[in-house]
C-alpha positions, -999 to 999 in steps of 0.1 A, spaced: -295 -567 -23 -313 -586 -54 -317 -567 -90 -347 -557 -99 -357 -580 -132 -353 -564 -170 -387 -569 -174 -398 -542 -145 -407 -509 -162 -409 -484 -134 -422 -447 -142 -398 -428 -124 -371 -437 -98 -394 -429 -67 -418 -457 -83 -383 -480 -83 -372 -470 -46 -409 -477 -36 -405 -511 -48 -370 -517 -34 -386 -508 -1 -413 -529 0 -397 -559 -16 -372 -553 14 -398 -555 38 -414 -587 25 -381 -600 30 -379 -594 65 -409 -607 72 -404 -637 54 -371 -641 74 -389 -638 105 -415 -664 96 -389 -688 82 -370 -685 120 -403 -685 141 -410 -721 124 -376 -729 130 -380 -721 163 -414 -742 170 -400 -773 154 -366 -773 171 -384 -766 204 -411 -796 201 -382 -820 191 -360 -804 221 -388 -812 248 -395 -846 232 -362 -856 239 -360 -841 273 -395 -861 281 -386 -890 265 -352 -892 284 -365 -887 319 -368 -910 346 -399 -918 364 -402 -895 391 -385 -865 372 -403 -835 371 -408 -817 332 -416 -786 345 -381 -771 355 -367 -742 341 -336 -760 330 -358 -778 304 -375 -748 292 -344 -726 290 -333 -726 255 -372 -719 244 -370 -691 266 -340 -672 255 -343 -680 220 -380 -668 225 -365 -636 239 -343 -632 202 -374 -648 180 -393 -616 197 -370 -592 187 -366 -604 154 -405 -599 153 -399 -560 165 -376 -557 136 -399 -570 109 -428 -556 119 -414 -523 133 -424 -516 170 -464 -503 159 -473 -539 163 -503 -536 184 -506 -502 187 -500 -491 150 -510 -457 136 -544 -476 123 -551 -480 159 -543 -450 170 -567 -432 144 -596 -453 152 -596 -450 190 -595 -413 181 -626 -409 157 -642 -434 184 -635 -411 214 -647 -381 191 -679 -402 178 -689 -408 216 -686 -372 224 -706 -361 194 -733 -387 203 -732 -376 242 -733 -335 229 -765 -341 209 -782 -359 234 -784 -328 253 -798 -303 223 
């Protein structure tokens, strides 16, 4: 783990701990983006090489040609879950917005009858 630069002045232990947690989270996300970029570049290169070396009449759209991208893609997906957490699509903010939306809708319905 990286040490804090000496210029960081924290008021208490809690602030330092929050900083370290935030820094760790940012490093995880950064690692994911690097992994994803390498995944894209390497798979484009591999598929280009496969396409360039095919004989006339061969079918490009076979499982064997895309197996590296598929299986590595599963690994990238798990890396994304590790970096962003399981609430990537339906996080706490989404839940709060939906609850507020349903409450507001019910208020509108009930106010129309009064």
